[in-house]
Each structure stands twice: as C-alpha cells, then as structure tokens.
Phi, psi and omega in degrees: 000132179226151180268126181233130180292152185301323178292346179259009183284146181222151180302143175093346169299148181249141180289142172262339179225147182281166183235128173249163177263187187294342178269003187076013177280130173295124179257320180223114185281163173305155175068010172293130174273132187283143177238174176304315181296316180291326179294323179292322176300308182301320174298321181288333175288352179075017184294141183294320181188181174218166178265134186243134167293146174288166189295328184257004186280128173288164180286122183293152180294140184224119180282170181295321177300317180296316177301314180298319181303311181290325175295308186301316183303316176301308181295321178301322182300311181288338169289315179292325181295320180299314185293317179291328175289324176289327171295318180296321176280351184047052178220138171045060182282129179267160172278149179259020181298317181294320176298315179303304189298326182289317179295322182293318180299317183281322190230004179259008186208032179284147172249024175205168180288145182254143175279091190280091179272134180280146182267172178280140187225153172234162182298338183284323185248011190298323186293315185298310186290319181299319185289321178293321175295315182294321177299319178292312189290316178303319177303313183297314182301314181299322180295315184297327186258014169059041178279155185293142180310322183291314183292323183295317178295323172300321173301312183304309186294323177291325179292333180282338192240351188296337182253017180303326185299328188299338184297340183261002182277137177303135183305323179306319178284321175298324179290345180281344176062249182269348177277057183261137177275174182293321176302318178301303179310320182287328176291320182295319181299317179297321183283328182291318176299318182295326177294322181292320174299330173284329183285320192303317178290342188246018187290331175293319179291327182282348183083022182274156167243185186291332177300306186301314183293324178299317179301310177304317183293314178296324178290321183283322186257022185292317184245034181288149181282323182249323182263124177232115180298159178298145178294133184286163170287165189300317183295320182289328177297321179296318176295324179292322178296324175292317179297316178306310186292315182297320178306304189294319177302324181287319184294328178289318189268341180283155178287146193227161175292323184260343180214161174281155184294148174279153167290162177304315179299313177300321179299317182284329176291332174296312183299320188282332176277350171237044183292344180282346178272345183233166175282119189302319184291327180293311181294327176295314175306319181297316182297328181277349179267334183240160170278121188253311175235086181280163176307135178094351182285133177275138191238153167250128183259155182300330177278008181083000175282173179227150181213185181225135176283114181271325178207128176297161177243105180300327177290330185205107186288346186271351183233070182274187169268121183234163175248122182273122181295331184296309184246005176055043175246160181260128179233139174262108182287349173288346176276115183308327181290326176289321179283344178288327177285316183242107181250129186278129178266306181197170173284143184296128176283324183210150174259008179261106185278005180281149182270116181271127178235126181268173186295331181290324178286326178295329181296335182269358182278128180242124181274144180271170189303325186288318181293327178298307176309310179307311179294326177298310180298324183289320183295312179306312183295314180296328177288323181296315180299323178295317179297318184293319174296315174300319176297315184292325178287337176284337181267136176292161187284356181288151188290133176253145183295141178260114180242117183275332183250145174297148183271128178284148184293144188293137176257151185284136182247133180286156172302321181292317174303320180293322175292320180299324181288335183273343180297145182256122183282131180284142178300144184274126180275143180272133181262138181288140175293148183292149177292138179283138180269145179282137172275132180269000000 
C-alpha cells in the first residue's frame, strides 16, 4: 500500500481504502480501479492524496470494526464541521455533547487494541479530521490509563475544539506545514488565541465544562511570550499531556501537503527519542491502545533483510515473532540474543523491489566497454534473427526440391528409346544341372 498524491494518480490504479461522502455513504469501494472520471471526482473532493494498492498486492483483510471506524470518522467530521462553522459565524451554535458521548461510547471503553487507520484528508477539511482523530486517540489513551468517565469526556470535548482557531489561518500558510517563518508562526498563534476568545463566552452553549476550557487554554498559551495560564492541577495536567501526545501522533501519521505519512512504528520511535518532552506513561498507554506491528505486517531490518510479523508481542511491540524472508526461518525477537542480530527499522513501505528510473536519469548513464560489447552482441543477434524470420516468411510453405548439382539442359529423347525404357525384361530362369549318367 502506498500513499499517492492526487496530482500523481493515473487510470488503472487500485484503491486501498474506500471513499465515503459526508453522510457516510460508500462512493468507491476498495480495489476499485481508477478511471479518468473517478480521478476528476477525487480531485473535486480536494483530497491531498489517497492510498493505492501495488500492482501485485492483494486486497488486505478489513474487519467490521475497521469499516465502522472509517464510517464513524466521516460522520463525526461533518458533525464537527457544522458545529465549528456555526461557532465561527457565532449564530445558532449547537452543543457538541452528543458527539462527545458518541466518541466516548465507541472508543472510550475498548478492551482491545484498535487498528487506527488514517482517513483521507484535504487542505479544506484537515482541521476537522485532525480534531476527530485526536479526540478518538485521547479517548483510547484515557481509557488505558483508567481515567474517570467525566474527565475523559472533558478531554474529548477539548480535543474537538482546541484547534478551532486554525480555521482562520490562511490556506497558503497551512499548506507550508513545517516550513513556517517566524511571522507565520506568530499569525497562527494569534489566530489560535482569537479562536479561544470566541469559544470562552460560548462554552456553556457548546456543552463544555471548566475542565475542558482549562485544557484548551493551557494548550494554546503553553509557549506564549507574555501570557502564562495558571498552573493546572495534577489531574488536569495529565489530560493536557494526553492531548499533547495525541495531537503529535496524528500530525506524524496523517497525510500531509509536504511529506508522506509516517508509519505507527516510526511515530513511536520519534516519541521515545524525544521522551523528555512527553509524559512517558502517556506514551506507554498510547502504544497499548493501538496496533503498531500487527500480525501480517512486513518489516525492514537494520541489516537490509526483510520479514513478516507472525505474532505480535503485547508486552513489547518492538520484539514480535517474525519470519525472515532471506532464510525462511522463524525468529523470536523477545530473545535478547536474537533481537541483537535482527533489529526492526520500520514497516516495509513497498514490496516492489524494482528500481524506478526516469528518462532524465538514464541520460546520465555511461556504459563501460563490457556493457557496450554485450549490447552490440545482443543487437547483432536480434538483427540476425529478424533477417532470418523475414527471409523465411518470403518463401512459400510448399516443399521445394533440393538440388545440390546444377541441372544440365535437356536433350531430345526418341520414342524408341522411351519405349525401350518402358519394356519389362523377363526374369532369367536358372537351369538345373544335368544328372550324371552311370557308366556301365
């Protein structure tokens, strides 16, 4: 499965993930081959890109929970969009209580790891879909850390609205992603603060409580130069840490304008390499909430070899039981001696080992004498075969007499000679020798 930007889509490519409309109705099923019409439709949706199956890749299995997860994300997104748009206009502001309760019911009490699949995004709906994903992640982490239901729902509500100010940020700046100047960052901070000032007087209409408002305030003003919010209490600080981790995880693994999405494994590697900036217990709860190296995942190892996950390791996702493609042997990476030899680098991005070379690259290629000689022999042999085929095709398929010696001119033959040739000579009879007579 590969991420392909919308401008690079071509007819014949197969969809790896379904596409839904705003009501959650299926528009394009998985394994659908793209046509010019469907590519135009995807372009009209404003999608940044879509996930495509490789030419020989089978359609991966999709459980009922996976299908529902994608449908729920789509429905949640349009409900949140309706709420945010009305809040931005400050007219007929609806409460988000029902949406919060729905997310908590489906993802705030799971007893198993979720296959957290990222949805398709466009620059127009990035804020809404990002907020929904962060809210779902926050609900799962809070459940794993056994946080009280009331606090968990306060966290979900804050996750839905903390990025509300981004709706006022110009699209040209949002499309820059990480390549932001100091003035761009100042403008984003200003818009975020303005968004908070819109939320604060309407928090009761939105169905927010004081805890949700405090979480949003601390997230927005965390690195402010002049304004510093009052230090939150310990339970609220934990909720802030959860939201901070969920936000970063989604930004790393979601499709983006400027870079391809990271795998879940690469995102977790990032967290552990920057663990001083995050709450370790929150990162552990995140790893226990989602599937990072599920059974069937293909892996790249540090030594250049590749393998397949046969069974995940609930205690340590980095050390599952794997099958090495090189020697077709099974290795248990929970064994320290084995894990020292085979270290997982990332999830395999493609199973196609062919090297893609464009025409411009080929122009810089210079062949050595051996390659030139081989190419010349190949061309000569090919030309010889071609000439032989052309020569054979010009001769009719009827059998022709083979004559090794030149034929002399015909001489006139008389009728007598012809008749004499046609006469049949009778066979010569053998005579018995005469009997000897007895002499008297």
